[in-house]
One Martini backbone bead per residue (centre of mass of N, CA, C, O) as a GRO file, in nm:
protein
  111
    1MET     BB    1   9.332  12.295  14.581
    2LYS     BB    2   9.472  11.994  14.472
    3PHE     BB    3   9.561  11.726  14.704
    4HIS     BB    4   9.788  11.452  14.835
    5VAL     BB    5   9.907  11.335  15.131
    6ASN     BB    6  10.101  11.068  15.232
    7ASP     BB    7  10.354  11.211  15.385
    8PHE     BB    8  10.513  11.346  15.698
    9THR     BB    9  10.752  11.588  15.836
   10ILE     BB   10  10.875  11.784  16.122
   11ALA     BB   11  11.145  12.017  16.171
   12PRO     BB   12  11.393  12.186  16.280
   13TYR     BB   13  11.563  12.490  16.216
   14PHE     BB   14  11.891  12.633  16.204
   15THR     BB   15  12.082  12.912  16.255
   16LYS     BB   16  12.234  13.152  16.339
   17LYS     BB   17  12.250  13.301  16.642
   18GLU     BB   18  12.124  13.586  16.523
   19ALA     BB   19  11.910  13.397  16.414
   20VAL     BB   20  11.640  13.233  16.311
   21GLY     BB   21  11.427  12.976  16.306
   22GLY     BB   22  11.232  12.672  16.218
   23HIS     BB   23  11.040  12.498  15.987
   24GLU     BB   24  11.075  12.165  15.842
   25TRP     BB   25  10.943  12.018  15.556
   26PHE     BB   26  10.841  11.672  15.472
   27ILE     BB   27  10.695  11.576  15.158
   28GLU     BB   28  10.455  11.330  15.041
   29PHE     BB   29  10.291  11.271  14.743
   30ASP     BB   30  10.033  11.158  14.543
   31HIS     BB   31   9.926  11.466  14.491
   32ALA     BB   32  10.025  11.755  14.373
   33PRO     BB   33  10.025  12.068  14.360
   34ASP     BB   34  10.048  12.307  14.116
   35ASP     BB   35  10.121  12.526  14.357
   36LEU     BB   36  10.370  12.530  14.584
   37LEU     BB   37  10.381  12.821  14.686
   38ALA     BB   38  10.083  12.837  14.770
   39PHE     BB   39  10.097  12.602  14.967
   40GLU     BB   40  10.310  12.724  15.160
   41GLU     BB   41  10.148  12.980  15.230
   42ALA     BB   42   9.898  12.831  15.341
   43ILE     BB   43  10.034  12.693  15.576
   44ASP     BB   44  10.137  12.945  15.721
   45GLU     BB   45   9.859  13.086  15.750
   46GLN     BB   46   9.710  12.856  15.904
   47LEU     BB   47   9.897  12.856  16.150
   48LYS     BB   48   9.818  13.143  16.235
   49VAL     BB   49   9.518  13.083  16.281
   50GLU     BB   50   9.558  12.829  16.487
   51ASN     BB   51   9.825  13.000  16.615
   52ALA     BB   52   9.906  13.272  16.798
   53ASP     BB   53  10.203  13.214  16.864
   54TYR     BB   54  10.298  13.178  16.577
   55GLU     BB   55  10.211  13.453  16.474
   56ALA     BB   56  10.388  13.622  16.665
   57LYS     BB   57  10.665  13.485  16.577
   58ARG     BB   58  10.621  13.554  16.258
   59PHE     BB   59  10.638  13.843  16.298
   60HIS     BB   60  10.884  13.948  16.111
   61ASP     BB   61  11.058  13.702  16.196
   62LEU     BB   62  11.122  13.720  16.504
   63ASN     BB   63  11.130  13.381  16.604
   64ILE     BB   64  11.016  13.274  16.321
   65GLY     BB   65  11.064  13.146  16.031
   66LYS     BB   66  11.015  13.049  15.739
   67PRO     BB   67  10.923  12.784  15.597
   68LYS     BB   68  11.051  12.476  15.490
   69PHE     BB   69  11.067  12.275  15.180
   70HIS     BB   70  11.030  11.921  15.103
   71TYR     BB   71  11.014  11.696  14.820
   72LEU     BB   72  10.921  11.367  14.800
   73VAL     BB   73  10.924  11.074  14.681
   74LYS     BB   74  10.729  10.832  14.632
   75GLY     BB   75  10.825  10.608  14.907
   76SER     BB   76  11.043  10.728  15.101
   77PHE     BB   77  10.938  10.649  15.383
   78HIS     BB   78  10.916  10.349  15.333
   79GLN     BB   79  11.219  10.309  15.271
   80TRP     BB   80  11.327  10.410  15.538
   81LEU     BB   81  11.189  10.190  15.707
   82ALA     BB   82  11.303   9.942  15.554
   83ASN     BB   83  11.610  10.003  15.618
   84ARG     BB   84  11.510   9.946  15.945
   85GLN     BB   85  11.296   9.730  15.993
   86LYS     BB   86  10.995   9.929  16.020
   87LEU     BB   87  10.764   9.769  15.920
   88GLY     BB   88  10.443   9.852  16.024
   89GLY     BB   89  10.199   9.945  16.256
   90GLN     BB   90  10.422  10.032  16.491
   91HIS     BB   91  10.552  10.204  16.252
   92LYS     BB   92  10.620  10.556  16.237
   93ILE     BB   93  10.619  10.869  16.132
   94PRO     BB   94  10.698  11.145  16.262
   95ARG     BB   95  10.551  11.463  16.262
   96LEU     BB   96  10.706  11.592  16.525
   97MET     BB   97  11.019  11.743  16.602
   98ASN     BB   98  11.305  11.844  16.816
   99ASP     BB   99  11.491  11.723  16.595
  100ARG     BB  100  11.726  11.609  16.315
  101LYS     BB  101  11.784  11.307  16.283
  102LEU     BB  102  11.584  11.199  16.069
  103VAL     BB  103  11.628  11.420  15.844
  104GLU     BB  104  11.927  11.365  15.802
  105GLN     BB  105  11.881  11.081  15.697
  106LEU     BB  106  11.697  11.149  15.464
  107LEU     BB  107  11.896  11.341  15.311
  108LYS     BB  108  12.109  11.103  15.262
  109GLU     BB  109  11.903  10.859  15.138
  110ILE     BB  110  11.705  11.045  14.979
  111PRO     BB  111  11.626  11.185  14.662
   0.00000   0.00000   0.00000
């Protein structure tokens, strides 16, 4: 599977109180994989390999649900930073967040 990720961020998603939440990925590719479903499954499986706690919580979606994925147009993160006058080496997109503030802004502003 050949692909190149340009930029990404991950935020939590939450569902109803009686259901579990999980991770929501926002990915911008320079070159996307041919099979996005296989890519998504590979990410989930590799996280299980790398992190026993994730694997245990993902078992039958016990505490963490299946990851959700959004694919952004190339340049989306750059535009989001530019809209906030945050271009430059000191300003970067956070990779992993504890809240949804940034991704809610992304969802509203970026096609």
